[in-house]
PAMIDREN-664881 format. One line per 4 residues: number of its first residue (from 0); their letters; for each residue x, y negated, z negated of C-alpha. Coordinates in pm, 1 decimal. Layout:
N
NUM> A> X:Y:Z; ...
***
This chain:
497
0> MSFL> -2629.1:-2913.3:-5031.5; -2566.6:-3199.1:-4786.3; -2262.3:-3014.4:-4646.3; -2480.8:-2721.0:-4528.4
4> LPLG> -2626.2:-2917.5:-4236.9; -2288.7:-2995.7:-4073.2; -2178.4:-2635.8:-4133.1; -2496.8:-2509.3:-3972.0
8> VLFV> -2449.6:-2736.0:-3671.6; -2086.6:-2619.9:-3637.3; -2194.0:-2255.5:-3661.3; -2459.7:-2301.1:-3390.8
12> FLCF> -2208.7:-2483.9:-3171.3; -1947.4:-2207.9:-3209.7; -2205.3:-1937.8:-3137.7; -2315.4:-2124.7:-2826.7
16> RLLK> -1955.1:-2158.7:-2704.3; -1884.8:-1794.1:-2780.7; -2191.2:-1674.7:-2592.8; -2088.9:-1885.1:-2291.9
20> IGSR> -1770.7:-1676.4:-2255.9; -1816.8:-1441.3:-1965.0; -2086.9:-1645.0:-1795.0; -2041.5:-1751.7:-1433.0
24> EPSL> -1974.4:-2124.0:-1390.8; -2205.3:-2299.8:-1139.7; -1904.1:-2393.2:-924.2; -1815.9:-2026.7:-859.5
28> PPGP> -1944.6:-1819.0:-566.6; -2227.5:-1575.8:-654.6; -2179.1:-1228.3:-792.9; -2330.7:-958.3:-1014.8
32> PTVP> -2518.5:-1073.0:-1328.2; -2295.7:-1124.6:-1633.2; -2337.5:-1045.3:-2002.6; -2203.2:-1257.5:-2291.6
36> LLGN> -1833.9:-1217.4:-2378.3; -1771.1:-939.6:-2125.7; -1891.1:-1108.7:-1808.9; -1871.2:-820.1:-1557.0
40> LHIF> -1603.4:-624.9:-1742.9; -1852.1:-354.1:-1841.1; -1930.2:-276.0:-1475.4; -1581.1:-327.4:-1328.4
44> PTEC> -1487.2:-0.4:-1151.0; -1215.8:208.8:-1317.4; -1130.9:408.6:-1002.1; -1192.3:381.8:-626.6
48> AHFR> -1271.9:12.9:-678.5; -1304.1:-48.1:-302.6; -1635.1:139.5:-290.1; -1798.0:-77.7:-556.8
52> FTEW> -1637.0:-394.3:-417.8; -1790.1:-311.1:-79.7; -2135.8:-245.5:-228.1; -2126.6:-586.6:-396.1
56> ARQY> -2007.4:-750.3:-72.6; -2313.8:-618.6:110.0; -2530.4:-766.2:-167.1; -2357.0:-1096.3:-251.2
60> GGFY> -2161.3:-1171.1:65.7; -1799.3:-1150.0:174.3; -1690.2:-1417.2:-75.0; -1815.1:-1344.0:-426.3
64> SLKI> -1692.9:-1367.4:-786.1; -1669.7:-1151.3:-1095.5; -1622.2:-1267.9:-1452.9; -1377.9:-1058.3:-1653.5
68> GPGT> -1430.1:-1207.0:-1997.1; -1328.3:-1574.6:-1965.8; -1122.5:-1502.1:-1651.9; -1236.3:-1523.8:-1291.3
72> TVVL> -1187.0:-1272.1:-1011.9; -1277.4:-1342.0:-649.6; -1325.0:-1060.0:-395.9; -1281.9:-1131.3:-25.2
76> TDPA> -1452.4:-897.7:223.4; -1485.4:-1167.3:490.1; -1204.9:-1194.1:748.8; -1261.4:-1570.3:786.9
80> AVKV> -1217.8:-1624.0:411.4; -901.5:-1409.4:415.1; -759.1:-1609.5:705.5; -822.5:-1946.6:540.5
84> LMDQ> -745.9:-1871.4:176.4; -471.9:-1610.3:205.0; -291.6:-1707.0:527.1; -351.8:-2075.3:595.7
88> RSGN> -341.0:-2172.0:225.6; -89.2:-1910.1:119.0; 123.5:-2168.4:-63.3; -146.5:-2178.3:-331.3
92> TVDR> -249.1:-1811.4:-329.6; 102.5:-1663.0:-331.6; 113.5:-1583.5:-703.9; 26.2:-1252.9:-868.1
96> PAMH> -198.7:-1221.7:-1174.0; -34.9:-1130.6:-1502.6; 8.0:-751.1:-1513.7; 147.0:-648.5:-1850.1
100> VADC> 160.0:-279.9:-1755.7; 373.0:-359.2:-1449.5; 609.2:-571.4:-1659.0; 639.6:-287.1:-1911.3
104> VTGG> 762.2:-59.5:-1633.4; 981.9:-292.1:-1424.7; 1057.3:-592.0:-1643.9; 893.3:-818.6:-1385.4
108> LNTV> 1148.7:-727.0:-1115.2; 923.4:-541.9:-871.1; 897.5:-788.8:-579.2; 555.7:-656.0:-479.3
112> LARY> 402.0:-734.9:-819.6; 630.1:-1006.7:-961.5; 501.7:-1356.1:-1034.8; 602.4:-1640.6:-801.7
116> TENW> 933.5:-1724.3:-968.9; 1292.9:-1793.1:-862.4; 1375.5:-1425.8:-924.3; 1102.6:-1327.4:-678.8
120> RTLR> 1233.4:-1569.5:-415.9; 1588.8:-1434.5:-460.6; 1475.0:-1073.5:-421.8; 1257.1:-1160.2:-123.0
124> RAAH> 1546.5:-1332.7:56.8; 1769.2:-1030.3:-2.2; 1503.6:-794.4:134.8; 1463.6:-1001.8:449.9
128> TILT> 1830.0:-957.5:542.9; 1765.0:-592.0:629.3; 1406.5:-617.3:751.9; 1405.0:-881.3:1026.5
132> PQES> 1287.2:-760.4:1370.8; 1647.6:-761.4:1495.5; 1786.3:-570.3:1196.4; 1497.3:-323.3:1201.7
136> RKHL> 1578.8:-222.2:1559.1; 1927.9:-121.5:1446.3; 1770.0:155.9:1240.0; 1578.9:307.2:1534.0
140> PIQQ> 1835.3:585.2:1599.0; 1779.0:708.9:1241.3; 1400.6:696.6:1281.1; 1407.8:870.9:1617.7
144> AEAT> 1631.8:1153.7:1494.2; 1427.1:1203.8:1175.7; 1102.3:1194.6:1376.9; 1234.3:1476.2:1595.4
148> QLLH> 1320.7:1681.0:1288.1; 962.8:1622.8:1170.4; 834.5:1782.5:1492.5; 1077.8:2071.6:1444.4
152> DILS> 970.5:2121.8:1082.2; 600.2:2125.5:1168.7; 658.6:2362.3:1460.0; 864.2:2607.0:1251.6
156> QPDG> 674.5:2573.6:919.0; 327.9:2441.0:1006.3; 174.0:2501.9:662.8; 417.3:2253.0:509.4
160> FYTH> 322.7:1956.0:730.3; 208.2:1749.7:429.5; 550.9:1756.4:263.0; 739.7:1751.6:595.8
164> IRRY> 591.0:1404.7:646.4; 706.3:1297.1:302.9; 1054.2:1425.5:380.2; 1060.1:1217.5:698.4
168> SSSV> 965.4:885.5:537.7; 1193.8:944.0:239.0; 1492.5:1040.1:453.4; 1462.0:733.1:675.8
172> ILSV> 1462.3:480.6:391.9; 1727.9:663.7:188.9; 1953.4:667.0:495.8; 1902.3:296.5:563.1
176> LYGK> 1943.7:187.6:201.1; 2200.2:430.8:61.0; 2341.5:621.6:359.6; 2201.8:940.5:207.1
180> RAPR> 1940.6:1141.3:397.5; 1697.3:1408.8:280.8; 1731.4:1718.1:504.6; 1455.6:1897.8:306.6
184> YETR> 1157.8:1785.7:101.4; 1313.2:1964.7:-196.5; 1605.4:1718.8:-186.1; 1630.3:1587.7:-542.9
188> ETTA> 1579.7:1220.2:-458.0; 1268.2:1289.0:-250.7; 1084.3:1497.1:-510.1; 1193.2:1254.3:-784.4
192> FFEA> 1056.5:959.3:-587.9; 713.1:1107.4:-523.7; 682.7:1217.2:-886.6; 766.1:865.7:-1005.5
196> QHEW> 543.8:703.6:-743.6; 242.1:914.3:-833.5; 271.3:803.0:-1197.7; 327.8:440.9:-1092.1
200> ERVL> 13.7:435.5:-877.3; -199.4:573.3:-1160.8; -64.4:310.3:-1399.9; -151.6:31.8:-1153.4
204> EPGS> -494.9:147.3:-1037.3; -748.8:-134.3:-1096.6; -950.6:-54.0:-1407.2; -721.8:229.6:-1517.6
208> PPPI> -540.9:58.5:-1808.5; -739.9:-131.4:-2072.9; -778.5:-510.3:-2020.2; -445.6:-592.8:-2189.3
212> DLIP> -402.9:-925.9:-2010.9; -750.0:-1026.2:-2124.7; -708.6:-900.8:-2482.4; -339.1:-955.7:-2571.9
216> LLKY> -383.2:-791.8:-2913.9; -387.0:-457.1:-2732.6; -12.9:-500.3:-2670.8; 47.7:-429.7:-3038.8
220> VPAR> -142.0:-100.7:-3059.8; 112.8:175.6:-3142.7; 199.2:408.2:-2854.7; 50.5:709.2:-3037.1
224> WAKW> -295.9:550.0:-2993.1; -228.6:381.6:-2657.8; -201.1:628.9:-2371.5; -121.2:344.9:-2131.7
228> KRDC> 198.2:273.1:-2326.0; 309.1:634.3:-2299.6; 226.7:633.4:-1927.4; 431.8:315.9:-1877.1
232> ARTR> 730.1:455.6:-2068.2; 726.0:779.6:-1868.5; 697.4:592.5:-1537.9; 978.3:351.4:-1630.9
236> KLQR> 1214.5:638.8:-1709.6; 1131.8:823.3:-1387.0; 1191.0:510.9:-1179.8; 1511.9:403.8:-1350.6
240> DLYF> 1664.4:751.3:-1336.8; 1616.2:750.2:-959.2; 1682.2:387.2:-864.9; 1984.6:326.4:-1084.3
244> GLLN> 2119.5:674.3:-1018.4; 2127.6:595.8:-645.3; 2280.3:254.8:-711.8; 2554.1:400.0:-933.3
248> DTRE> 2635.3:661.1:-666.5; 2674.8:379.6:-413.7; 2891.9:173.2:-647.1; 3118.0:470.6:-721.9
252> RLGR> 3148.6:551.1:-352.3; 3253.4:192.0:-284.3; 3511.9:218.9:-557.9; 3661.0:523.4:-385.9
256> GEEN> 3675.2:341.6:-53.8; 3415.9:574.1:102.9; 3185.1:318.6:263.9; 2918.0:436.1:506.1
260> GCYM> 2772.2:98.3:610.0; 2440.0:126.7:421.7; 2240.0:-176.7:310.0; 2297.2:-143.7:-64.9
264> EEIL> 2673.8:-151.8:-10.2; 2632.9:-496.4:147.0; 2414.6:-612.8:-141.6; 2672.1:-496.2:-398.4
268> KSQE> 2948.4:-679.8:-211.9; 2741.5:-1000.7:-195.8; 2564.5:-990.4:-533.5; 2734.7:-1301.2:-674.0
272> ELGM> 2665.9:-1499.8:-358.1; 2303.3:-1383.2:-367.9; 2270.8:-1460.5:-740.3; 2166.5:-1105.5:-830.8
276> DAEM> 2257.9:-894.6:-1132.6; 2255.2:-514.2:-1158.5; 1892.5:-502.7:-1278.8; 1772.0:-704.7:-981.2
280> IGYL> 1973.1:-493.0:-735.9; 1844.0:-167.3:-884.3; 1479.9:-273.9:-858.1; 1530.1:-425.1:-511.9
284> GGVL> 1641.2:-83.1:-387.7; 1353.4:78.5:-574.9; 1080.0:-136.5:-425.8; 1223.4:-85.5:-75.5
288> IEGG> 1212.2:292.3:-130.6; 848.8:256.2:-240.4; 756.6:54.6:65.6; 949.2:277.6:305.3
292> SDTT> 848.4:617.4:168.7; 499.4:615.9:26.7; 299.2:396.3:262.0; 446.7:550.1:578.5
296> SSFL> 384.1:906.5:464.3; 29.8:816.1:351.4; -48.0:675.8:695.6; 83.5:980.6:882.9
300> QTLI> -101.7:1219.6:651.3; -420.0:1018.5:708.3; -359.1:1029.5:1082.4; -344.2:1410.7:1083.8
304> LALT> -652.9:1426.5:860.0; -843.0:1204.9:1106.3; -723.6:1398.8:1412.4; -836.1:1722.6:1245.0
308> AYPE> -1176.7:1585.6:1148.9; -1245.1:1413.5:1482.6; -1139.4:1648.3:1766.8; -1296.9:1430.5:2036.6
312> AQKK> -1088.1:1131.7:1927.4; -778.7:1354.0:1930.1; -859.0:1474.7:2282.1; -901.5:1119.2:2412.9
316> AQEE> -573.9:1011.3:2250.8; -390.0:1307.6:2404.9; -532.7:1231.0:2748.9; -421.4:868.0:2718.4
320> IDRV> -70.0:964.1:2608.3; -46.2:1222.5:2888.1; -130.1:951.4:3141.2; 151.5:733.6:3006.9
324> VGSD> 412.2:991.2:2901.1; 336.0:1316.2:3080.3; 477.7:1649.6:2959.8; 831.0:1627.5:3098.4
328> RMPT> 969.0:1384.8:2842.2; 915.1:1298.2:2477.6; 738.8:970.6:2390.1; 941.9:660.8:2305.9
332> LDDP> 870.0:353.5:2095.7; 745.9:175.9:2408.9; 452.2:417.0:2431.9; 112.2:340.6:2244.5
336> PIPA> 2.5:271.2:1833.2; -279.5:261.1:1565.5; -289.5:76.1:1227.9; -293.1:204.4:867.8
340> SPPI> -504.5:67.9:585.0; -481.4:68.1:203.9; -830.8:18.2:57.2; -748.3:-297.5:-144.2
344> LIPH> -445.8:-522.0:-119.0; -249.3:-589.5:-436.8; -426.7:-881.4:-607.2; -310.5:-1240.9:-565.3
348> STLA> -353.0:-1534.5:-801.4; -401.7:-1907.1:-747.3; -136.9:-2158.5:-855.3; -398.2:-2438.0:-859.2
352> AEEY> -773.1:-2475.7:-811.0; -889.1:-2409.1:-454.9; -1204.7:-2526.4:-275.2; -1381.2:-2310.7:-17.5
356> KGYT> -1731.1:-2337.2:130.3; -1850.8:-2568.7:-145.5; -1726.2:-2343.7:-426.9; -1424.6:-2382.4:-656.4
360> IPKS> -1179.0:-2101.7:-722.2; -1011.3:-2201.1:-1050.8; -639.0:-2203.4:-1120.9; -502.2:-1858.6:-1220.4
364> ATIF> -802.3:-1679.7:-1069.9; -736.1:-1327.3:-942.3; -812.0:-1264.2:-573.1; -871.0:-918.7:-425.4
368> VNVY> -867.6:-863.7:-48.1; -1101.5:-570.8:15.9; -944.8:-422.6:330.4; -1169.8:-115.4:316.2
372> GIFH> -1481.9:-331.1:309.2; -1363.4:-542.7:602.6; -1284.1:-248.7:829.8; -1604.4:-65.5:729.3
376> DPDL> -1837.7:-360.9:787.5; -2126.4:-250.3:1016.1; -2177.0:-615.1:1119.2; -1826.4:-614.0:1268.5
380> FDDP> -1781.3:-254.6:1388.8; -2003.0:3.1:1556.3; -2026.8:316.4:1342.0; -1738.0:207.5:1114.3
384> ETFS> -1727.6:538.9:927.4; -1620.1:723.7:1243.3; -1256.6:753.8:1349.4; -1267.3:595.0:1695.6
388> PERS> -930.9:447.0:1802.3; -1062.4:367.7:2149.8; -1274.7:88.4:2000.0; -955.5:-121.3:2003.2
392> LLTE> -938.1:-81.4:2382.8; -1285.2:-230.0:2427.8; -1259.2:-555.5:2233.3; -1001.7:-755.7:2040.9
396> NGTK> -938.0:-581.1:1707.2; -1203.2:-318.2:1788.2; -1509.1:-520.5:1688.6; -1855.0:-480.0:1839.9
400> PGVD> -1898.6:-627.5:2187.7; -2007.9:-987.9:2144.2; -1871.5:-1016.2:1789.5; -1593.7:-1270.0:1733.9
404> GSDL> -1299.9:-1070.4:1596.1; -1045.8:-1352.8:1610.8; -1028.4:-1382.9:1230.2; -918.9:-1019.2:1195.8
408> RHNL> -552.6:-916.4:1200.1; -455.5:-566.0:1308.4; -169.6:-580.2:1055.2; -389.0:-692.9:763.5
412> PFGV> -304.1:-372.7:569.6; 55.7:-499.2:545.8; -55.2:-793.0:331.3; -133.2:-1160.6:367.0
416> GRRI> 39.6:-1496.4:351.1; 379.7:-1522.5:190.2; 330.8:-1179.5:33.7; 308.0:-991.5:362.7
420> CPGI> 521.6:-678.1:348.8; 880.6:-766.6:449.3; 924.8:-412.7:583.8; 643.7:-446.3:837.6
424> HLAQ> 874.4:-406.2:1141.3; 1054.4:-98.5:1006.2; 721.1:58.0:906.6; 556.5:-11.0:1241.1
428> HSIN> 844.7:158.6:1421.4; 792.1:472.7:1210.8; 414.4:460.8:1250.3; 416.0:403.9:1625.7
432> LNTV> 689.3:656.4:1701.0; 540.4:938.0:1493.3; 182.7:870.2:1601.9; 259.9:928.4:1968.7
436> NLIW> 496.4:1217.3:1885.4; 240.3:1407.8:1678.7; -49.8:1356.3:1919.9; 172.2:1443.2:2218.0
440> AFQF> 320.9:1759.2:2062.7; 39.5:1923.7:1862.4; -326.5:2016.5:1856.8; -458.6:1972.0:1502.3
444> SPDI> -770.4:2176.3:1422.1; -973.3:2253.3:1106.7; -885.4:2562.6:910.4; -1101.0:2872.8:969.8
448> DASG> -1306.8:3062.4:709.9; -1340.7:3443.2:687.5; -1622.4:3439.6:943.6; -1417.6:3242.7:1195.0
452> NPIP> -1604.9:2916.3:1141.8; -1414.8:2587.4:1113.3; -1391.7:2431.7:766.4; -1446.8:2055.5:807.8
456> PDTS> -1182.0:1861.2:614.3; -1300.5:1618.4:347.4; -1200.4:1275.7:481.2; -1299.2:1110.9:151.9
460> AYQR> -1066.6:1321.4:-68.2; -792.6:1079.1:-163.6; -562.5:1068.6:-462.5; -623.7:812.8:-734.5
464> GMFT> -402.4:509.3:-750.2; -343.8:163.4:-606.7; -175.2:303.4:-294.0; -378.8:607.0:-196.0
468> APEP> -285.9:915.2:6.0; -506.0:1208.6:111.4; -525.1:1501.8:-120.8; -325.5:1794.0:23.9
472> FTAF> -536.8:1965.1:291.2; -501.3:2252.1:535.5; -525.2:2237.9:912.9; -418.5:2456.1:1204.9
476> RGPL> -133.9:2312.5:1411.1; -88.7:2447.5:1760.8; 190.5:2325.3:1994.0; 71.4:2189.8:2328.0
480> GRPC> 343.5:2369.8:2525.5; 564.1:2078.3:2624.6; 858.2:2216.4:2828.5; 1098.5:1949.7:2702.1
484> LDRA> 1005.8:1984.2:2333.5; 1248.0:2260.8:2232.2; 1539.8:2106.7:2423.1; 1492.6:1762.5:2270.9
488> MSAE> 1444.3:1893.2:1920.3; 1750.5:2117.8:1934.6; 1970.9:1823.4:2026.5; 1824.1:1585.0:1770.6
492> VCRC> 1813.5:1833.6:1481.9; 2181.8:1905.9:1537.2; 2251.6:1535.8:1505.1; 2049.7:1519.7:1179.6
496> A> 2211.6:1821.4:1017.1
***
């Protein structure tokens, strides 16, 4: 019986250690109360995570922690913390957390989600060759011509503005990458991309898949009982059919001596020098399509939604553009902009332990930057729920008078540190050009019900996913009667045809 005492002590010790899993270490910043084993996993949001992240930020501060089982997640809703940890110390926060679902789809070759490896650095260098400020300006003629077709499409088929915008963003990036434009939204590559992207966003949405990286045994559940596996397989096929189909078309065209000067031709010619194989090249093109198509169209759709919902803001913007541009010419890229904003940046991960404000962020911790919470902070912005672009004319970064906004970056939605979007210059050209074009050319108004009353659009109705876009909505588009509009569009649309 003497052996029972040591066994009892061991059992108590193991139970104690087991029950400690999920508890918040004293060195971590505060956060919601935890429960044994799960930590905060049971209350982690499975959709629209930015709303819950923002609620917790108001309660626990702009730098707080969550325990996901034994793992640690830190949420930043404080611009100062973002500036220090994600920009100034980006060498240590450059990694991504393990994302098994992403690896199932892309084999770890999506530069946005890939871990900080040599493959990532190779892909990033290749992307930069097309996306420097100087190179991006070379693509302006394409963007200007496609932007004019967008005006033409909305003027001639106003009810299709939602997909006209998608056609624009898709055609620009397809032209730059593959020398192949999309004259209509129904162009095969455009519809295939948005189908694949919608599935991809749902797969990646925080809380959507089960905690596979936390419970590795879930990897071995057969696909018939694991919906996430079926979703990943479907998304992988949709992506590969598109990305490698475009790459093969480019390779075959090169073989026939029919070069058109597109970017992927240059990559294929230099693949040995760059150290890239066919898989890397295919996914490089794919991630550039994602960055060039989806985020740009989401911004422009959100812009029209905001202009429709806030007529006074639209009127002020039109008056400002009229003062600068007038009605006798179309706007140019030198005329004025506004920023876009995904609700949460793609999570980062620490390569080593990091100290901040007396707390320790452990190695391999996941870090979320809650962009929505930052730009909806009532301590920083007056009436943050209202669309009020003129706030940026009053103070730096649009903060309240007297509030220090120097820690904010207007381009924060494009990412942080070494993971900032390499396509930022190309995207800003599209955003700025189309923003002034649309406000200058059209009056966007709410739809009308049977009694003639306006139907206010739902500004909170967004699609699920990591990169959100508004749900399709209706609005009345009326041209503002610019004398030069028809002449300019006729010339540019002929060039696009």
